[in-house]
C-alpha positions as a printed Julia matrix, in Angstrom:
389×3 Matrix{Float64}:
  -7.59   -0.15  -21.21
  -9.22    2.61  -19.29
  -7.01    5.46  -19.44
  -6.14    7.51  -16.29
  -5.49   11.21  -15.76
  -1.98   12.13  -15.95
  -1.91   15.59  -14.91
   1.75   18.0   -15.59
   3.44   18.1   -12.26
   4.21   21.45  -11.54
   8.04   22.82  -11.7
   7.59   23.16   -7.72
   6.88   19.43   -7.04
   9.51   18.1    -9.73
  12.03   15.78   -8.28
  15.56   16.21   -8.94
  17.27   13.76  -10.47
  14.08   11.54  -11.06
  13.18   10.12  -14.28
   9.82   10.38  -15.66
   8.23    9.93  -18.71
   6.75   12.76  -20.88
   3.14   12.2   -19.26
   4.44   12.65  -16.02
   4.5     8.77  -15.2
   7.44    8.34  -12.55
   8.62    4.9   -13.68
  10.54    4.16  -10.27
   7.41    4.5    -8.13
   5.45    2.2   -10.43
   8.38   -0.47  -10.35
   8.71   -0.1    -6.44
   5.06   -0.56   -6.6
   5.22   -4.06   -8.52
   8.27   -5.41   -6.38
   6.37   -4.77   -3.34
   3.23   -6.5    -4.63
   5.42   -9.55   -5.97
   7.22   -9.68   -2.75
   3.72   -9.83   -0.63
   2.48  -12.63   -2.96
   5.59  -14.71   -2.47
   5.61  -14.25    1.21
   2.41  -14.94    1.46
   2.53  -18.14   -0.89
   5.57  -19.52    1.0
   3.56  -19.11    4.71
   0.83  -21.15    3.03
   3.2   -23.53    1.78
   4.57  -23.7     5.02
   1.25  -24.29    7.25
  -0.05  -27.05    4.82
   3.25  -29.05    4.92
   4.73  -28.14    8.35
   7.7   -26.99    6.48
   9.75  -23.38    6.39
   8.96  -20.13    5.5
  11.51  -19.39    3.21
  10.96  -16.31    2.03
   9.91  -14.66    5.17
  11.57  -11.52    3.97
   9.11  -10.85    1.57
   6.93   -9.32    4.33
   9.05   -6.11    3.54
   6.69   -5.61    0.65
   4.32   -3.83    2.96
   6.41   -1.86    4.35
   7.55   -0.4     1.17
   3.86   -0.01    0.52
   3.28    2.13    3.51
   6.54    3.97    2.8
   5.78    4.78   -0.61
   2.13    6.03    0.64
   3.53    8.79    2.76
   5.57    9.67   -0.25
   2.54    9.66   -2.47
   0.27   11.42   -0.24
   3.06   14.12    0.19
   3.19   14.72   -3.51
  -0.52   14.66   -3.73
  -0.94   17.45   -1.02
   1.92   19.64   -2.59
  -0.02   19.42   -6.13
  -3.13   21.13   -4.17
  -5.56   18.06   -3.34
  -8.22   19.83   -1.21
  -8.11   18.36    2.37
 -11.11   17.36    4.11
 -14.01   15.67    3.11
 -13.41   15.74   -1.1
  -9.69   14.15   -0.1
 -11.33   11.33    2.37
 -14.24   10.87   -0.24
 -11.2    10.22   -2.96
  -9.31    8.03   -0.87
 -12.53    5.79    0.07
 -13.32    5.54   -3.74
  -9.85    4.41   -4.69
  -9.34    1.94   -1.94
 -12.86    0.73   -0.54
 -14.5    -0.68   -3.64
 -12.02   -3.41   -4.46
 -11.56   -4.32   -0.74
 -15.43   -4.31   -0.06
 -15.73   -6.83   -2.8
 -12.85   -8.91   -1.51
 -14.22   -9.05    1.83
 -17.52   -9.91    0.71
 -16.16  -12.79   -0.99
 -14.3   -14.01    1.86
 -17.19  -13.83    4.13
 -19.46  -15.83    1.6
 -16.66  -18.37    1.6
 -16.67  -18.27    5.04
 -20.2   -19.24    5.26
 -20.45  -21.82    2.91
 -16.62  -23.42    2.61
 -14.94  -22.73    5.85
 -12.73  -25.25    5.23
 -11.22  -23.6     2.55
  -9.89  -20.37    4.98
  -7.55  -20.88    7.73
  -8.77  -18.46   10.15
 -11.75  -16.4     8.68
 -15.24  -16.82    9.89
 -18.76  -15.8     9.03
 -18.81  -12.92   11.91
 -21.08   -9.99   11.42
 -19.66   -7.82   13.78
 -16.33   -8.82   12.0
 -17.36   -7.67    8.84
 -19.25   -4.44    9.74
 -15.47   -3.79   11.86
 -13.9    -4.9     8.32
 -15.84   -2.36    5.93
 -15.59    0.41    8.69
 -11.81   -0.15    8.2
 -11.82   -0.63   12.24
  -9.1    -3.04   14.11
 -11.18   -6.28   15.12
  -9.42   -8.5    18.36
  -9.6   -11.82   16.97
  -9.59  -15.37   19.37
  -6.16  -15.54   18.31
  -5.09  -12.32   19.4
  -4.57  -10.54   16.08
  -6.06   -6.75   15.37
  -7.18   -8.1    11.62
 -10.15   -7.62    9.72
 -11.94  -10.79    7.9
  -9.36  -10.32    5.24
  -6.63  -10.61    7.0
  -4.2    -8.57    4.93
  -6.66   -5.79    4.87
  -5.14   -4.45    7.94
  -3.11   -2.39    6.05
  -5.87   -0.6     4.78
  -6.67    0.35    8.22
  -3.72    1.94    8.86
  -3.97    3.54    5.07
  -7.2     5.39    5.84
  -6.28    6.28    9.39
  -3.25    7.81    7.88
  -5.58    9.49    4.95
  -7.82   11.02    8.23
  -4.61   12.45    9.8
  -3.72   14.25    6.77
  -7.57   15.6     6.1
  -7.63   16.83    9.66
  -4.07   18.07    9.85
  -3.96   20.26    6.69
  -7.11   21.56    7.3
  -6.15   22.75   10.96
  -2.23   23.66   10.35
  -2.76   24.43    6.48
   0.53   22.92    6.75
   0.8    21.09    2.81
   4.23   19.46    3.57
   3.04   16.92    5.51
   5.77   17.54    8.06
   3.38   18.28   10.87
   1.47   15.03    9.87
   4.93   13.35   10.12
   5.48   14.76   13.32
   2.44   13.87   15.05
   2.59   10.41   13.8
   5.76   10.15   15.58
   3.94   11.57   18.44
   1.17    9.12   18.57
   3.82    5.78   18.32
   5.85    7.5    21.05
   2.39    7.78   23.45
   1.52    4.02   22.84
   4.84    2.92   23.47
   5.15    4.86   26.81
   1.17    4.06   27.74
   0.88    0.59   26.45
  -1.95   -1.06   25.14
  -4.76    0.59   26.6
  -7.62   -1.08   24.5
  -7.87   -2.64   20.92
  -8.02    0.68   19.26
  -5.29    2.43   21.16
  -3.03   -0.6    20.68
  -3.81   -0.63   16.91
  -3.39    3.2    15.97
  -0.36    3.49   18.03
   1.43    0.75   17.11
   5.17    2.48   15.8
   4.38    0.58   12.3
   2.56    3.86   11.64
   5.82    5.83   11.65
   6.76    4.3     8.11
   4.1     6.82    6.9
   6.16    9.56    8.46
   9.45    8.08    6.4
   7.62    8.57    3.2
   7.21   12.1     3.7
  10.59   12.89    4.8
  11.62   10.75    1.69
   9.42   13.09   -0.06
  10.67   16.28    0.89
  14.28   15.7     1.41
  15.2    13.06   -1.13
  12.79   13.23   -3.96
  11.82   16.96   -3.93
  14.8    18.39   -2.2
  17.65   16.7    -3.72
  19.76   16.69   -6.83
  21.26   13.22   -6.25
  20.97   11.09   -9.16
  21.92    7.56  -10.12
  25.23    8.41  -11.53
  27.13    9.26   -8.46
  26.26    5.97   -6.74
  24.51    7.4    -3.77
  21.12    6.0    -4.74
  22.57    2.6    -5.31
  24.2     2.4    -2.2
  21.16    3.14   -0.43
  19.25    0.76   -2.64
  21.85   -2.33   -1.93
  22.07   -1.36    1.4
  18.15   -1.47    2.43
  18.27   -4.91    0.56
  21.09   -6.34    2.74
  19.61   -5.21    5.73
  16.17   -7.2     4.88
  18.02  -10.1     3.64
  20.06  -10.7     6.46
  17.19  -10.96    8.77
  15.49  -14.3     9.47
  12.53  -13.82   11.58
   9.33  -12.98   10.59
   7.2    -9.82   11.76
   7.09  -10.29   15.19
   9.66   -7.51   16.16
   7.41   -4.81   18.02
   9.53   -2.25   16.25
   9.14   -3.03   13.02
   9.8     0.5    11.88
  13.09    0.26   12.94
  13.74   -3.49   11.4
  11.67   -3.56    8.18
  10.84    0.09    8.19
  14.41    1.66    7.86
  15.35   -1.02    4.89
  12.11   -0.16    3.15
  12.81    3.53    3.6
  16.07    2.85    1.92
  14.86    0.95   -0.78
  12.22    3.49   -2.06
  15.02    6.26   -1.31
  17.32    4.77   -3.21
  15.0     3.1    -5.96
  13.7     6.66   -6.95
  17.27    7.42   -8.51
  18.42    3.99   -9.24
  15.24    2.41  -11.29
  15.64    4.77  -14.64
  15.36    2.05  -17.26
  11.86    1.99  -18.98
   9.71   -1.28  -18.8
   6.29   -0.97  -19.79
   5.14   -4.43  -18.31
   6.8    -3.77  -15.05
   4.94   -0.08  -15.18
   1.81   -1.81  -15.87
   2.15   -4.29  -12.71
   2.77   -1.37  -10.62
  -0.91    0.08  -11.92
  -2.3    -3.78  -10.89
  -0.23   -4.01   -7.81
  -3.44   -3.16   -5.83
  -5.18   -5.87   -7.56
  -2.67   -8.31   -7.16
  -2.46   -7.33   -3.41
  -5.88   -8.4    -2.79
  -6.45  -10.95   -5.19
  -3.2   -13.11   -4.76
  -4.5   -14.62   -1.63
  -7.25  -16.49   -3.3
  -5.34  -17.9    -5.97
  -3.01  -19.21   -3.3
  -5.19  -20.84   -1.13
  -6.98  -22.64   -4.06
  -3.78  -23.87   -5.23
  -2.31  -25.03   -1.76
  -5.49  -26.35   -0.71
  -7.34  -27.9    -3.43
  -5.28  -27.9    -6.61
  -1.94  -29.26   -5.64
  -2.93  -32.03   -3.55
  -5.21  -33.19   -6.16
  -2.0   -33.57   -8.71
  -0.31  -35.05   -5.86
   2.37  -31.97   -5.38
   1.48  -30.53   -2.32
   4.72  -30.32   -1.82
   5.9   -28.53   -4.36
   9.06  -26.53   -4.18
   8.35  -22.93   -3.72
  10.15  -21.54   -6.85
   8.06  -23.75   -9.19
   5.24  -22.98   -7.19
   5.54  -19.22   -7.76
   5.99  -19.86  -11.68
   2.89  -21.63  -12.11
   0.62  -19.51   -9.86
   2.23  -15.63  -10.38
   1.1   -15.47  -14.1
  -2.51  -16.49  -13.32
  -2.44  -14.08  -10.55
  -1.07  -11.12  -12.56
  -3.91  -11.92  -15.52
  -6.36  -12.01  -13.25
  -5.32   -8.7   -11.77
  -4.7    -6.81  -14.63
  -8.19   -7.91  -15.68
  -9.75   -6.84  -12.24
  -7.67   -3.43  -12.77
  -9.56   -2.86  -16.41
 -12.81   -4.32  -15.73
 -13.72   -3.59  -11.88
 -11.09   -0.93  -10.16
 -10.77    1.47  -12.4
 -14.57    1.59  -13.59
 -15.85    1.71  -10.14
 -13.45    4.28   -9.03
 -14.33    6.59  -11.89
 -18.29    6.06  -11.64
 -17.87    6.89   -8.06
 -15.8     9.95   -8.46
 -18.08   11.01  -11.46
 -21.22   10.51   -9.43
 -20.18   12.2    -6.14
 -16.49   13.83   -6.68
 -17.4    16.86   -8.44
 -20.08   17.57   -6.01
 -17.72   17.23   -3.04
 -15.3    19.56   -4.68
 -17.92   22.45   -5.21
 -18.71   22.37   -1.42
 -15.11   22.3    -0.23
 -14.23   25.71    0.45
 -10.86   27.25   -1.07
  -7.39   26.23    0.48
  -4.97   28.85    0.46
  -1.47   27.69   -1.26
  -3.26   25.43   -2.94
  -1.24   26.07   -6.22
  -2.02   26.12   -9.71
  -3.05   22.2    -9.74
  -6.03   22.81   -7.05
  -7.54   24.93   -9.87
  -7.99   21.45  -11.97
 -10.37   19.27   -9.28
  -9.13   15.92  -11.31
  -5.54   17.28  -11.19
  -4.43   15.38   -7.87
  -6.17   12.13   -8.92
  -3.56   11.36  -11.56
  -1.44    8.21  -12.23
   0.05    8.44   -8.82
  -2.58    8.87   -6.91
  -3.87    5.62   -5.85
  -3.39    3.15   -2.92
   0.1     1.67   -3.06
  -1.08   -1.94   -2.32
């Protein structure tokens, strides 16, 4: 497997009570990524089987996987900025190189399927304007009212890239590497959106209160990861983790809540904050699942649709119980994601960084307070500098 840079994290960025490997790997973050990815897989599998069989979505709370991803993204971007990543063009290019290639591949594949075999798909259409907006990470107003790209689950990446742009602009203007100013800006944007209402597609999308989940991740990094001496031994982390799980498990609706950042984001924040200290074990397979989480996120929907629409009906198993379907499908999804991560995701990212990253780093102006890690342009692109999907 292609090696990833795993820089030593400066003492100023060390999290009190957080367990990490000698190479800097924070196992808890890897576990949270893996858990979030698997929750999303089970949610979509449940939803697809419901749509196909007119049954009930029995794993609706799996949708919280997306909220965990957003909270983790806020935490990780705060970590990266404090490690000394340059703001501006170089930062945005690295984020683009990390999330765009695999997303583009998945989107173009879906566009081809929509063009030639639309019966396999639920809502995706081979629309060129929709394709362009998807590749530009811009919201698109579908006929059914959704503001989603061709690859529907890509709506999360539209928010991710918006978050990256806010970071790049705010840090360059204010010099605030803590990202607390970014958190404040995010809350202000959501407040304006709530006060004004949906003016147009872009305003409606980018002012949705769900963006506050990024701010929650920033706050967790500043006050739980970096500024706390809490450990798993005192029970507070386990209390936060269990409370978060119970809050989401007791909910019976799906994602229609207009204030999702409260009903889903708050439990997600508690799960992340608690999990950082509570997940102290060392499980190599679960860590690798964390590595593969982005590939799992983008790939799983193809396996689910293939199974639900073709394979299960062909064998007379179109009403397969969710648990059995998961046992059959998830291993295939994980293996495929591992291969995609090793042979496409990482090689393409490193190729792009190698071709353009150094040029952009040389052009980017020096930034005060960048810290020791800024002297190594690759140091901010390590194990935990990844999209959290």
